[in-house]
N, C-alpha and C positions, 0 to 999 in steps of 0.2 A: 045556609049552614046545614051541615049533615049532622044528624043526631045518631050517635052510636052508644049503646049501653056499655057500662064497665064490664058486665058479664060477657058480652060479645067480644070485646077487646081481649079479655083474659082468656077466653076460649080459643080465639084465633092464635094468640101467642103460644098458648099451651100446645095446640095442635102442631104448629110449626116446630116447636121445640122437640116434641116427641118424634116427629118425622125426621127432623135433622139429626137427632142423636142416633137414629137407626141407619140413616141413609147417606148423610153428608160426609164428604171427604174434603179436607182442607179447612179453610176458615169461613165462617158465616156470621154476619151481623145483620140483624133486621131491626128497623125502627118503623113502627106503624104511626103514620102521621094523620091526624084527624083535625080538620079545620085549622091547619097550619101549625099545630102543636104536637109534640111527641106524646103519643097516648100509651105506648108500650114498647118494649124492646127485648131482644133476645140475642145472645152471643154464644157461639160454640166453636170449638176447634179440635181437629184431630192432629194438628201440628203444634204450633206455638200458641200460647194463651192469647186470647183476644178479649177486649172489653169495649166500653163505650168511647174510649179515647183512641182506639186502634185506627190506623190510617191504611186505606186500601188504594191500589191503583185501579182506576175505573176507566173502561173504554166502551163507548156505544151504550151507555146506560139508558139513554133516552128512548131507545127502541122498545124496551120492556115497559117503560112507564107510559109511553104514549100509544102503544099498540092496542 
């Protein structure tokens, strides 16, 4: 079991949010999973609104996860 502090999770999500708001184009949803459970999330869009129930088409996602 991995131990991750709530502060580390919040800092990671905040850093991603600030970077994405400045640099991202399109839609982005991020869910940080720790020990099999959602520990934090972030959603942003420069197009149509997105949230935790948004559906994305995903191709070759495993390459980034397993690399």
